[in-house]
Biopython code that builds the backbone (N, CA, C, O; Angstrom):
import numpy as np
from Bio.PDB.StructureBuilder import StructureBuilder

atoms = [
    (1, "MET", "N", (-24.129, -57.636, 49.599)),
    (1, "MET", "CA", (-24.390, -56.830, 50.945)),
    (1, "MET", "C", (-24.859, -55.094, 50.557)),
    (1, "MET", "O", (-24.650, -54.344, 49.603)),
    (2, "SER", "N", (-25.580, -54.986, 51.850)),
    (2, "SER", "CA", (-26.384, -53.971, 52.025)),
    (2, "SER", "C", (-25.189, -52.743, 52.626)),
    (2, "SER", "O", (-24.652, -53.056, 53.689)),
    (3, "PRO", "N", (-24.743, -51.325, 51.972)),
    (3, "PRO", "CA", (-24.211, -50.553, 52.375)),
    (3, "PRO", "C", (-24.518, -50.302, 54.271)),
    (3, "PRO", "O", (-25.688, -50.241, 54.648)),
    (4, "GLN", "N", (-23.839, -50.229, 54.880)),
    (4, "GLN", "CA", (-23.960, -49.902, 55.940)),
    (4, "GLN", "C", (-23.642, -48.156, 57.099)),
    (4, "GLN", "O", (-23.113, -47.601, 56.136)),
    (5, "GLN", "N", (-23.590, -47.393, 57.876)),
    (5, "GLN", "CA", (-23.813, -46.569, 57.702)),
    (5, "GLN", "C", (-23.173, -46.241, 59.344)),
    (5, "GLN", "O", (-23.675, -46.392, 60.458)),
    (6, "ILE", "N", (-21.756, -45.697, 58.853)),
    (6, "ILE", "CA", (-22.051, -46.040, 60.869)),
    (6, "ILE", "C", (-20.553, -44.677, 61.095)),
    (6, "ILE", "O", (-19.515, -44.410, 60.489)),
    (7, "ASN", "N", (-21.344, -44.110, 62.427)),
    (7, "ASN", "CA", (-20.951, -43.204, 63.018)),
    (7, "ASN", "C", (-20.114, -43.321, 64.203)),
    (7, "ASN", "O", (-20.494, -43.791, 65.276)),
    (8, "LEU", "N", (-18.642, -42.746, 63.882)),
    (8, "LEU", "CA", (-17.233, -42.696, 64.142)),
    (8, "LEU", "C", (-16.691, -41.909, 65.018)),
    (8, "LEU", "O", (-15.878, -41.265, 64.354)),
    (9, "LYS", "N", (-16.626, -41.527, 66.188)),
    (9, "LYS", "CA", (-16.346, -40.217, 66.713)),
    (9, "LYS", "C", (-15.172, -40.578, 67.302)),
    (9, "LYS", "O", (-15.042, -41.422, 68.189)),
    (10, "ILE", "N", (-14.035, -39.704, 66.622)),
    (10, "ILE", "CA", (-12.315, -39.681, 66.580)),
    (10, "ILE", "C", (-12.227, -38.326, 67.214)),
    (10, "ILE", "O", (-12.737, -37.355, 66.656)),
    (11, "PRO", "N", (-11.470, -38.201, 68.595)),
    (11, "PRO", "CA", (-11.358, -36.552, 68.851)),
    (11, "PRO", "C", (-9.887, -35.968, 68.039)),
    (11, "PRO", "O", (-8.935, -36.642, 68.433)),
    (12, "ILE", "N", (-9.606, -35.263, 67.365)),
    (12, "ILE", "CA", (-9.200, -35.079, 66.439)),
    (12, "ILE", "C", (-8.802, -33.287, 66.801)),
    (12, "ILE", "O", (-9.718, -32.681, 67.357)),
    (13, "SER", "N", (-7.681, -32.586, 66.544)),
    (13, "SER", "CA", (-7.147, -31.071, 66.107)),
    (13, "SER", "C", (-7.887, -30.853, 65.082)),
    (13, "SER", "O", (-8.274, -31.787, 64.381)),
    (14, "PHE", "N", (-8.258, -29.354, 64.787)),
    (14, "PHE", "CA", (-8.201, -29.377, 63.859)),
    (14, "PHE", "C", (-7.313, -28.988, 62.971)),
    (14, "PHE", "O", (-7.542, -29.142, 61.771)),
    (15, "LYS", "N", (-6.155, -28.421, 63.425)),
    (15, "LYS", "CA", (-4.608, -29.039, 63.029)),
    (15, "LYS", "C", (-4.734, -29.951, 61.999)),
    (15, "LYS", "O", (-4.254, -29.660, 60.904)),
    (16, "GLN", "N", (-5.366, -31.134, 62.186)),
    (16, "GLN", "CA", (-5.641, -32.567, 62.144)),
    (16, "GLN", "C", (-6.033, -32.887, 61.195)),
    (16, "GLN", "O", (-5.639, -33.750, 60.412)),
    (17, "VAL", "N", (-7.003, -32.098, 61.164)),
    (17, "VAL", "CA", (-8.197, -32.183, 60.188)),
    (17, "VAL", "C", (-7.588, -31.270, 58.810)),
    (17, "VAL", "O", (-7.856, -31.518, 57.635)),
    (18, "ILE", "N", (-6.778, -30.251, 59.273)),
    (18, "ILE", "CA", (-6.136, -29.502, 57.814)),
    (18, "ILE", "C", (-5.046, -30.820, 57.470)),
    (18, "ILE", "O", (-5.041, -31.392, 56.380)),
    (19, "ASP", "N", (-4.286, -31.116, 58.425)),
    (19, "ASP", "CA", (-2.935, -32.318, 57.420)),
    (19, "ASP", "C", (-3.893, -33.151, 56.830)),
    (19, "ASP", "O", (-3.644, -33.333, 55.638)),
    (20, "ILE", "N", (-5.022, -33.792, 57.280)),
    (20, "ILE", "CA", (-5.787, -34.579, 56.410)),
    (20, "ILE", "C", (-6.039, -34.126, 55.746)),
    (20, "ILE", "O", (-6.045, -34.862, 54.759)),
    (21, "VAL", "N", (-6.477, -32.717, 55.408)),
    (21, "VAL", "CA", (-7.342, -32.171, 54.227)),
    (21, "VAL", "C", (-6.059, -31.948, 53.259)),
    (21, "VAL", "O", (-6.451, -31.765, 52.107)),
    (22, "ARG", "N", (-4.663, -31.908, 53.374)),
    (22, "ARG", "CA", (-3.478, -31.423, 52.814)),
    (22, "ARG", "C", (-3.506, -32.540, 51.488)),
    (22, "ARG", "O", (-3.119, -32.309, 50.342)),
    (23, "GLN", "N", (-4.163, -33.977, 52.090)),
    (23, "GLN", "CA", (-3.462, -35.574, 51.608)),
    (23, "GLN", "C", (-4.624, -35.593, 51.154)),
    (23, "GLN", "O", (-5.201, -36.675, 51.257)),
    (24, "LEU", "N", (-5.234, -34.667, 50.627)),
    (24, "LEU", "CA", (-6.373, -35.339, 49.142)),
    (24, "LEU", "C", (-6.400, -35.104, 48.172)),
    (24, "LEU", "O", (-6.319, -33.884, 48.023)),
    (25, "SER", "N", (-6.455, -35.483, 47.536)),
    (25, "SER", "CA", (-6.254, -35.648, 46.189)),
    (25, "SER", "C", (-7.320, -34.155, 45.463)),
    (25, "SER", "O", (-8.401, -33.904, 45.996)),
    (26, "PRO", "N", (-6.780, -33.242, 44.154)),
    (26, "PRO", "CA", (-7.301, -32.113, 44.100)),
    (26, "PRO", "C", (-8.907, -32.172, 44.202)),
    (26, "PRO", "O", (-9.668, -31.371, 44.744)),
    (27, "SER", "N", (-9.315, -33.920, 43.195)),
    (27, "SER", "CA", (-10.493, -33.935, 42.921)),
    (27, "SER", "C", (-11.611, -33.765, 44.509)),
    (27, "SER", "O", (-12.683, -33.229, 44.789)),
    (28, "GLU", "N", (-10.522, -34.613, 45.237)),
    (28, "GLU", "CA", (-11.537, -35.274, 46.420)),
    (28, "GLU", "C", (-11.343, -33.517, 47.068)),
    (28, "GLU", "O", (-12.269, -33.149, 47.790)),
    (29, "LYS", "N", (-10.636, -32.887, 46.914)),
    (29, "LYS", "CA", (-10.781, -31.756, 47.763)),
    (29, "LYS", "C", (-11.691, -30.979, 47.476)),
    (29, "LYS", "O", (-12.306, -30.441, 48.396)),
    (30, "GLN", "N", (-12.075, -30.667, 45.919)),
    (30, "GLN", "CA", (-13.114, -29.771, 45.031)),
    (30, "GLN", "C", (-14.499, -30.526, 45.738)),
    (30, "GLN", "O", (-15.499, -29.873, 46.036)),
    (31, "GLN", "N", (-14.416, -31.578, 45.891)),
    (31, "GLN", "CA", (-15.430, -32.479, 46.581)),
    (31, "GLN", "C", (-15.889, -32.128, 48.076)),
    (31, "GLN", "O", (-17.042, -31.886, 48.431)),
    (32, "LEU", "N", (-14.845, -32.151, 48.801)),
    (32, "LEU", "CA", (-14.763, -31.781, 49.592)),
    (32, "LEU", "C", (-15.547, -30.222, 49.641)),
    (32, "LEU", "O", (-16.663, -29.876, 50.029)),
    (33, "SER", "N", (-14.427, -29.505, 49.070)),
    (33, "SER", "CA", (-15.119, -27.914, 49.181)),
    (33, "SER", "C", (-17.094, -27.768, 48.536)),
    (33, "SER", "O", (-17.908, -26.962, 48.985)),
    (34, "GLU", "N", (-17.323, -28.660, 47.593)),
    (34, "GLU", "CA", (-18.817, -28.692, 47.415)),
    (34, "GLU", "C", (-19.963, -28.948, 48.854)),
    (34, "GLU", "O", (-21.028, -28.405, 49.144)),
    (35, "VAL", "N", (-19.196, -29.970, 49.492)),
    (35, "VAL", "CA", (-20.440, -30.697, 50.742)),
    (35, "VAL", "C", (-20.287, -29.241, 51.305)),
    (35, "VAL", "O", (-21.281, -28.523, 51.200)),
    (36, "LEU", "N", (-19.177, -28.726, 51.882)),
    (36, "LEU", "CA", (-18.930, -27.770, 52.591)),
    (36, "LEU", "C", (-20.135, -26.432, 52.539)),
    (36, "LEU", "O", (-20.874, -25.842, 53.327)),
    (37, "TRP", "N", (-19.789, -26.406, 51.098)),
    (37, "TRP", "CA", (-20.583, -24.687, 50.545)),
    (37, "TRP", "C", (-22.013, -25.617, 50.949)),
    (37, "TRP", "O", (-22.739, -25.354, 51.907)),
    (38, "THR", "N", (-22.220, -26.743, 49.994)),
    (38, "THR", "CA", (-23.548, -27.390, 50.421)),
    (38, "THR", "C", (-24.618, -27.197, 51.718)),
    (38, "THR", "O", (-25.803, -26.903, 51.879)),
    (39, "GLU", "N", (-23.506, -27.529, 52.495)),
    (39, "GLU", "CA", (-24.106, -27.899, 53.820)),
    (39, "GLU", "C", (-24.073, -26.595, 55.279)),
    (39, "GLU", "O", (-24.363, -26.767, 56.463)),
    (40, "GLN", "N", (-23.493, -25.057, 54.394)),
    (40, "GLN", "CA", (-23.203, -24.088, 54.741)),
    (40, "GLN", "C", (-24.406, -23.454, 54.572)),
    (40, "GLN", "O", (-24.803, -23.406, 53.408)),
    (41, "ASN", "N", (-25.328, -22.785, 55.702)),
    (41, "ASN", "CA", (-26.354, -21.362, 55.198)),
    (41, "ASN", "C", (-26.101, -20.827, 55.321)),
    (41, "ASN", "O", (-25.231, -20.659, 56.176)),
    (42, "ILE", "N", (-26.638, -19.857, 54.517)),
    (42, "ILE", "CA", (-26.195, -18.639, 53.828)),
    (42, "ILE", "C", (-26.533, -17.969, 54.778)),
    (42, "ILE", "O", (-25.684, -17.090, 54.921)),
    (43, "ASP", "N", (-27.547, -17.862, 55.750)),
    (43, "ASP", "CA", (-27.406, -16.383, 57.169)),
    (43, "ASP", "C", (-26.534, -16.471, 57.879)),
    (43, "ASP", "O", (-26.166, -15.388, 58.334)),
    (44, "ASP", "N", (-25.390, -18.287, 58.575)),
    (44, "ASP", "CA", (-24.199, -17.989, 58.381)),
    (44, "ASP", "C", (-22.935, -17.334, 58.376)),
    (44, "ASP", "O", (-21.932, -17.280, 59.088)),
    (45, "ILE", "N", (-23.485, -16.715, 56.985)),
    (45, "ILE", "CA", (-21.845, -16.649, 56.906)),
    (45, "ILE", "C", (-21.468, -15.108, 57.089)),
    (45, "ILE", "O", (-22.366, -14.314, 56.808)),
    (46, "ALA", "N", (-20.611, -14.745, 57.397)),
    (46, "ALA", "CA", (-20.210, -13.341, 58.080)),
    (46, "ALA", "C", (-19.205, -13.144, 57.876)),
    (46, "ALA", "O", (-18.138, -13.711, 58.114)),
    (47, "ILE", "N", (-19.649, -11.860, 57.165)),
    (47, "ILE", "CA", (-18.528, -11.011, 55.878)),
    (47, "ILE", "C", (-17.603, -9.869, 56.990)),
    (47, "ILE", "O", (-18.142, -8.767, 57.086)),
    (48, "PRO", "N", (-16.632, -10.006, 57.594)),
    (48, "PRO", "CA", (-16.071, -8.675, 58.006)),
    (48, "PRO", "C", (-16.532, -7.108, 57.070)),
    (48, "PRO", "O", (-16.665, -6.605, 55.954)),
    (49, "GLU", "N", (-16.661, -6.809, 59.052)),
    (49, "GLU", "CA", (-16.978, -5.307, 58.514)),
    (49, "GLU", "C", (-16.002, -4.937, 57.300)),
    (49, "GLU", "O", (-16.422, -4.829, 56.148)),
    (50, "GLU", "N", (-14.518, -4.732, 57.700)),
    (50, "GLU", "CA", (-13.549, -4.367, 56.574)),
    (50, "GLU", "C", (-13.433, -4.914, 55.491)),
    (50, "GLU", "O", (-12.813, -4.354, 54.587)),
    (51, "HIS", "N", (-13.865, -5.842, 55.366)),
    (51, "HIS", "CA", (-14.320, -6.467, 53.729)),
    (51, "HIS", "C", (-15.841, -6.077, 53.199)),
    (51, "HIS", "O", (-16.089, -5.997, 51.996)),
    (52, "LYS", "N", (-16.504, -5.920, 53.888)),
    (52, "LYS", "CA", (-17.931, -4.855, 53.671)),
    (52, "LYS", "C", (-17.197, -2.868, 53.274)),
    (52, "LYS", "O", (-17.545, -2.022, 52.450)),
    (53, "GLN", "N", (-16.240, -2.885, 54.232)),
    (53, "GLN", "CA", (-15.815, -0.959, 54.049)),
    (53, "GLN", "C", (-14.686, -1.380, 52.194)),
    (53, "GLN", "O", (-14.421, -0.589, 51.288)),
    (54, "ILE", "N", (-14.481, -2.226, 52.263)),
    (54, "ILE", "CA", (-13.536, -1.956, 50.659)),
    (54, "ILE", "C", (-14.195, -2.152, 49.905)),
    (54, "ILE", "O", (-14.063, -1.712, 48.763)),
    (55, "VAL", "N", (-15.635, -3.276, 50.501)),
    (55, "VAL", "CA", (-16.128, -3.234, 48.631)),
    (55, "VAL", "C", (-16.724, -1.213, 48.859)),
    (55, "VAL", "O", (-16.153, -0.451, 48.078)),
    (56, "ARG", "N", (-17.645, -0.621, 49.740)),
    (56, "ARG", "CA", (-18.342, 0.434, 49.799)),
    (56, "ARG", "C", (-17.107, 1.333, 49.087)),
    (56, "ARG", "O", (-17.424, 2.140, 48.213)),
    (57, "GLU", "N", (-15.950, 1.209, 49.405)),
    (57, "GLU", "CA", (-15.043, 2.191, 48.535)),
    (57, "GLU", "C", (-15.045, 2.034, 47.060)),
    (57, "GLU", "O", (-15.178, 2.967, 46.269)),
    (58, "ARG", "N", (-14.834, 0.362, 46.642)),
    (58, "ARG", "CA", (-14.376, -0.154, 45.277)),
    (58, "ARG", "C", (-15.561, 0.689, 44.891)),
    (58, "ARG", "O", (-15.178, 1.593, 44.148)),
    (59, "ILE", "N", (-17.167, 0.745, 45.169)),
    (59, "ILE", "CA", (-17.990, 1.203, 44.451)),
    (59, "ILE", "C", (-18.512, 2.717, 44.193)),
    (59, "ILE", "O", (-19.381, 3.195, 43.464)),
    (60, "LYS", "N", (-17.504, 3.299, 45.202)),
    (60, "LYS", "CA", (-17.534, 4.824, 45.261)),
    (60, "LYS", "C", (-16.638, 4.973, 44.165)),
    (60, "LYS", "O", (-16.901, 6.117, 43.794)),
    (61, "LYS", "N", (-15.869, 4.601, 43.515)),
    (61, "LYS", "CA", (-14.138, 5.317, 42.767)),
    (61, "LYS", "C", (-14.878, 4.596, 41.614)),
    (61, "LYS", "O", (-14.500, 5.143, 40.578)),
    (62, "GLN", "N", (-16.104, 3.238, 41.222)),
    (62, "GLN", "CA", (-16.208, 2.701, 40.672)),
    (62, "GLN", "C", (-16.646, 3.652, 39.310)),
    (62, "GLN", "O", (-15.853, 3.529, 38.376)),
    (63, "PRO", "N", (-17.855, 4.629, 39.057)),
    (63, "PRO", "CA", (-18.030, 5.735, 38.668)),
    (63, "PRO", "C", (-16.727, 6.778, 37.937)),
    (63, "PRO", "O", (-16.752, 7.116, 36.753)),
    (64, "LYS", "N", (-15.601, 7.190, 38.945)),
    (64, "LYS", "CA", (-14.785, 7.949, 38.510)),
    (64, "LYS", "C", (-14.251, 7.259, 37.502)),
    (64, "LYS", "O", (-13.661, 7.822, 36.581)),
    (65, "GLN", "N", (-14.478, 5.390, 37.614)),
    (65, "GLN", "CA", (-12.931, 5.010, 36.520)),
    (65, "GLN", "C", (-13.612, 5.119, 35.403)),
    (65, "GLN", "O", (-13.070, 4.892, 34.321)),
    (66, "LEU", "N", (-14.843, 5.467, 35.503)),
    (66, "LEU", "CA", (-15.730, 4.655, 34.174)),
    (66, "LEU", "C", (-16.092, 6.759, 33.480)),
    (66, "LEU", "O", (-16.563, 7.432, 32.564)),
    (67, "SER", "N", (-15.815, 6.783, 34.021)),
    (67, "SER", "CA", (-15.837, 8.046, 33.467)),
    (67, "SER", "C", (-14.947, 8.677, 32.032)),
    (67, "SER", "O", (-15.441, 9.336, 31.117)),
    (68, "PHE", "N", (-13.704, 8.301, 32.159)),
    (68, "PHE", "CA", (-12.793, 8.516, 30.712)),
    (68, "PHE", "C", (-13.830, 8.213, 29.345)),
    (68, "PHE", "O", (-13.788, 8.779, 28.252)),
    (69, "LEU", "N", (-14.893, 6.977, 29.864)),
    (69, "LEU", "CA", (-14.982, 6.313, 28.836)),
    (69, "LEU", "C", (-16.390, 7.407, 28.054)),
    (69, "LEU", "O", (-16.895, 7.050, 26.990)),
    (70, "GLU", "N", (-16.754, 8.418, 28.615)),
    (70, "GLU", "CA", (-17.876, 9.518, 28.289)),
    (70, "GLU", "C", (-17.115, 10.086, 27.400)),
    (70, "GLU", "O", (-17.517, 11.072, 26.783)),
]
sb = StructureBuilder()
sb.init_structure("model")
sb.init_model(0)
sb.init_chain("A")
sb.init_seg("    ")
for serial, (resi, resn, name, xyz) in enumerate(atoms, 1):
    if name == "N":
        sb.init_residue(resn, " ", resi, " ")
    sb.init_atom(name, np.array(xyz, "f"), 0.0, 1.0, " ", f" {name:<3s}", serial, name[0])
structure = sb.get_structure()
């Protein structure tokens, strides 16, 4: 018997999806994570401005923190 592709549309809420994911084993969660990252378009990832500012501040401080090595 050859595998069949089944398209199943079930209306569920995001909360229900989260509840389903919580029931997965750790390895299944890892597989799901890999699929999600593979499917994610890098151009669609939005980095919040607050996070960008945190990184900018850390970059500014970096040379000062390493100056004790000189």
